[in-house]
C-alpha positions, 0 to 999 in steps of 0.5 A: 046394764041399762042400754043407752042408744046415742044418735050422732049422725056424723062422727067427725066431731065426736072427739070433743066429747070423748071423755064424756062418752067414755065415762058414760059408757062405764055406767050404761051399755052404750051404743052410738048410731051414726051415718058417717064415721070418717076421721075417728079412731074407734079405739079411743072408745073401748067400751062403746059399740058403734052401729052404722045406719044407712046414709040417705041424702036426697030427696029432702022429705023422703030423706027424713022419712028414710032416716027415721025408718033406718034408725027404727030398724037399728034401734028397735028392741036394742035400747032402753032410752035414747040420748041425743045432742041438740042439732035439729035433724037429731030431734026430728028423728028421735021425736018419731022414734019416741012413739015407734020404739016407746022409750024415754028420750033425753035431749042434751041441749048444747046450743041455741038453735033460734040464735043460730038461725037468726044469725044466719038471717034464715027465711021465715019458714025456717024461723017458724020451724025453729020457734014452733016446730022444735018447741013442740018436739022438745016439749014431748021429750022426757028430759032436756038437760042444758049445758049451762045456766045461760042456755037453761034461762034462754030456753025457759024464757023463749019456749016455756019448757017444763022438762028442762032440768038443772044445767050440767056441764060436759065437764073437763078433764082436769088432769090435762091442765096444770100450772107450770108457768115461767116466772119473771117474763113480761105479761103474755096474752092469748086467744083460743078458739075459732075465728068466726064472726060471733067470736069478734075476730076483727076486735082481736086483729085491731088489738094485735095491731094496736099493741105491737110491743106486746106478745100474743099467742093464738091457737085457732084454725083461722077460718077467716084467713086473717093475717097476724102481725109479727107480735102474734105467735100463731100456733094453729089448732092445738090438740087438747092434750097439748093446750096446757104446755103450748098455750096456757102456761105461756100466757097470763091472760086469755082474751074472750071477745065473743058476743055470745058463749054457751058454755065457754070451756076456755074459762075452765081450762084457763083457771086450771092453769092459773091463767086469768081472763079478759072477757066480753060482758056478753059472753059471760057464763052465769054459772062460773065466777070470773077471775080477771076483767069483765069488759064492754064491747069497746075496743079502745077500752080493751086496748087501754087495759091490755097496755096497762097490764103489760106496762105494769106487768100485772100478774094475777094468781087465780088459785082456783084449780081445786074449786074447778075440779070439785065442780066441773071435773068429767066424773062429777058432771057425768055422776050428776047426768046419770042421776037425772037420767036414772031418776027419770027412768024410774019415774016412767016405768 
């Protein structure tokens, strides 16, 4: 079996990709190389081997060099190709390993580094590194597989990369989401996601306060410690296995006021549960049709629409579950992922 080495420095957020990696491990001899492995149940990944690489943190320059060397020692003669998920440091380590171990490098592009740095108002040195340094590194990878058409178009336009492939979603575990709504109740609106600036939480709070007679359900970590009015049922951060029962099937519409979304999995989850969406035009995914309402960033218009929907009790039957399953189910997406990788491995031999 072909040996795949995955560099994933900190395992704390690996659960989000559990189904993807478990599906991939049925196709490759998969090993994840990591530095920190707190808060993870390794039993959730039965076919995957985990190898801990010595962690180094200081001083900065020597830290990078030692990280590269430690990964080289762990991976040399043990992998046929390396898979990484874009995160900055992962790319630097892997760029060097490409010439030390001499195996193909596959980059899974899952975020816009440039946009993130600009949002943080990064200094000129960091911006130069992202624009020039990472662009050079990315150009040397064998394949870059973007997570969505939006991300693919952004990187093609900004960086003129020739190794970008078609976009492939991580996929969704369709079996976790069902349509089991209660009939006859008034329209309920929901929000799922982080309360970070790019998600426009201030918009949500104003909507909640201006629509006091309308019920909202919020599933979030509430990073900004916002205070919700009494018409909001705050349920905290919900495990994906319970989202359908505790959020989606209690809602008729999901609000997505974000300024930007790379993949917007909430749209897929909503459609699998026959839930419509109200989405900011700036957050629109290119590769998913929209069943609901597309809005400009005008809070008054959002409030007006929500009040109208609630007053007239407008319910929309999306009825697109089968379409989503055929296009975005985990297995289908990993099949596409595997084909791209295997074609490249044959090409470079």
